[in-house]
N, C-alpha and C positions, 0 to 999 in steps of 0.2 A: 091554242091545242101545237104543240111539237108534232108534226107528220113526216119528221126527218128518217126516222127510225122506221117508216113503213113501208111496205115491198108496195114495187109500182100499183100492182093489182089494189091491194087496199086503199091508195091514194086516188086510183080511177073509181072506186066504188064510193070514196067518198067525195069525188066529185059528182059522178053521175047520179048520186043522192039526189042532188041540187036543182037537176035538168030533166027536160024530157027527151033530151039531144043523144042520151048514151042509155042502153039497159042496163046497163051493170051486172052484166052475165061473165063469164072465162070466156066464153068460145069470143061472144063480142071485143071481150078486151084484150084478144090475138090478136084481130083484126084491125083493133083501134092502132094497136101497138105499132104492127106494121105501115100502117098511116102516117104516125107520128114519126116514124123514124123515117120517110119521104119528107114530112115536113122541114124536119132537122136538116135533111140535108140540101133540099131548097132556102132556108137559111144561111146555112154553112157559106152556099155559093154567093150569097146575096145575088139569088137570084128569083124569078116569081113565076119559073115553072118547079114542075115536080113528077115524079114518075110514080104508077100506083100499079102493080099487078101487068107491069108491062106496057102500059101506057102512060104516053107524056099530057100532063095538062097545064093550063096555064090560069096562076089561080087572082083571084080578085082581092086575095088581100093582101094587106105588106108587110115586110118583114117583123116591123113591131106589133103589130098584131098577131101575128104567129108564135113572137115571142112570150107574148103576154099568156097565151094559150099554154105554151110551153111551161110557163112559170106556175100555171095554177094548177098542171099535172107534177110536177117537181113538188111542190109544198102541199098537195095534196087539198088546194082550197078552191073554190068556187068564186069566179071571176065572170063578169058579164062577157069578156071575152071570149067564153064557151061558146056563147050562142051566135058566134059568127061563123063556127065550125062547120052551119049549113050550107053555109056555100062551096065547104070543100065536099059536104055530102050530094049537093047539088051536081059537081062537076063531074065524081068519079058516078055519078047515078046509083048509089048506095047510101041508104038512110037508115039502116040498122048497124049500131056501133055501141 
């Protein structure tokens, strides 16, 4: 299936339907989009630190792992890298995405 014409929210729903890590609601999507923006910045800086809600965190994930997560949401297709989000959720102390 070609998901390129789908909105970011539709892609989020497609991925969230395949995992317990994501709730699949619009308010959770908004929070998730903010988190992904922080992770995008981390990858862009080739760093392992990111800022979310004004707090700085050190990620245990590598840039290639983050890029796999980004790819899943870019294409709206689930892959095993999504499950690695649990490490980010633990870091920030919020598991409701």
